[in-house]
C-alpha positions in Angstrom: -3.6 -7.5 17.7 -6.3 -6.3 15.2 -5.0 -5.4 11.8 -6.4 -2.4 9.9 -7.9 -3.0 6.4 -4.9 -1.3 4.9 -2.5 -3.6 6.9 -4.5 -6.7 5.7 -4.1 -5.6 2.1 -0.4 -4.9 2.5 0.1 -8.4 4.0 -1.8 -10.0 1.0 0.3 -8.0 -1.4 3.5 -9.1 0.3 2.4 -12.7 0.2 0.8 -12.9 -3.3 1.9 -9.7 -5.2 -1.7 -9.1 -6.3 -5.1 -8.4 -4.9 -8.5 -8.3 -6.7 -11.8 -6.7 -5.9 -13.7 -10.0 -6.0 -11.0 -11.9 -4.1 -10.9 -9.2 -1.5 -14.7 -9.3 -1.1 -14.6 -13.1 -0.5 -11.5 -13.2 1.7 -12.1 -10.0 3.6 -15.9 -9.3 3.6 -15.5 -6.1 5.6 -13.2 -4.6 2.9 -15.6 -3.2 0.3 -13.7 -0.2 -0.9 -10.4 -1.7 -2.1 -9.9 1.1 -4.6 -9.7 3.6 -1.7 -7.1 1.5 0.0 -5.1 1.2 -3.2 -5.2 5.0 -3.6 -3.9 5.4 0.0 -1.1 2.9 -0.7 -0.2 4.9 -3.9 -0.1 8.0 -1.8 2.4 6.1 0.4 4.6 5.3 -2.6 3.3 1.9 -3.7 2.9 1.4 -7.5 0.4 -0.9 -9.2 -0.5 -2.2 -12.6 -4.3 -2.3 -12.9 -6.3 -4.8 -15.0 -10.0 -4.3 -15.3 -11.9 -7.5 -16.3 -15.2 -6.3 -17.6 -16.6 -9.8 -18.3 -15.9 -11.0 -14.8 -16.6 -7.5 -13.3 -13.4 -7.6 -11.4 -10.3 -5.3 -11.0 -6.9 -6.8 -10.3 -4.1 -4.8 -8.8 -0.5 -6.1 -9.3 2.1 -4.6 -7.0 5.0 -3.4 -9.2 7.5 -1.8 -6.8 8.8 -1.8 -3.3 7.5 1.2 -1.3 10.2 3.8 -0.5 12.0 3.3 2.7 11.6 6.1 5.2 14.1 7.2 7.9 13.4 9.7 10.7 16.2 12.2 11.2 16.3 14.0 14.5 18.4 17.1 15.0 18.6 20.3 17.0 18.0 23.7 15.3 18.0 26.9 17.3 17.6 25.0 20.5 14.6 23.1 19.3 14.6 19.4 18.6 13.3 18.7 15.0 12.3 15.4 13.5 12.2 15.0 9.7 11.1 12.1 7.6 13.5 11.3 4.7 12.5 9.0 1.9 15.2 6.8 0.5 15.4 5.7 -3.1 12.6 3.5 -4.6 13.8 0.0 -5.5 12.0 -2.4 -7.8 11.2 -5.8 -6.4 
C-alpha cells in the first residue's frame, strides 16, 4: 500500500526520533515541503524541538512527545447516533 508523505515522516520519526530537511530531500525526493508536514503533525498534537543550522542550511526537527491518543465514543442522543472523538492525556516518550 502506498504511504502518504505524512505517513512516511511519521514512520521516520518513530524509527529515528528526528527528521531533517536535507535528509528528507535525499531520502524522500518527493517530499520538498517538510515544514508543512511538521505543521500538520503539530496540529495533530505532535511536538518538536527545532534546530536551524545556518551553516549547513538545514533544519532538524526532534520529536519531543507522544501524540495524544484518540478514542471514538458513540452514543445515542434524542434518537440520533452521535460519534465524538475524545483525546486522552498527552504522555512524554
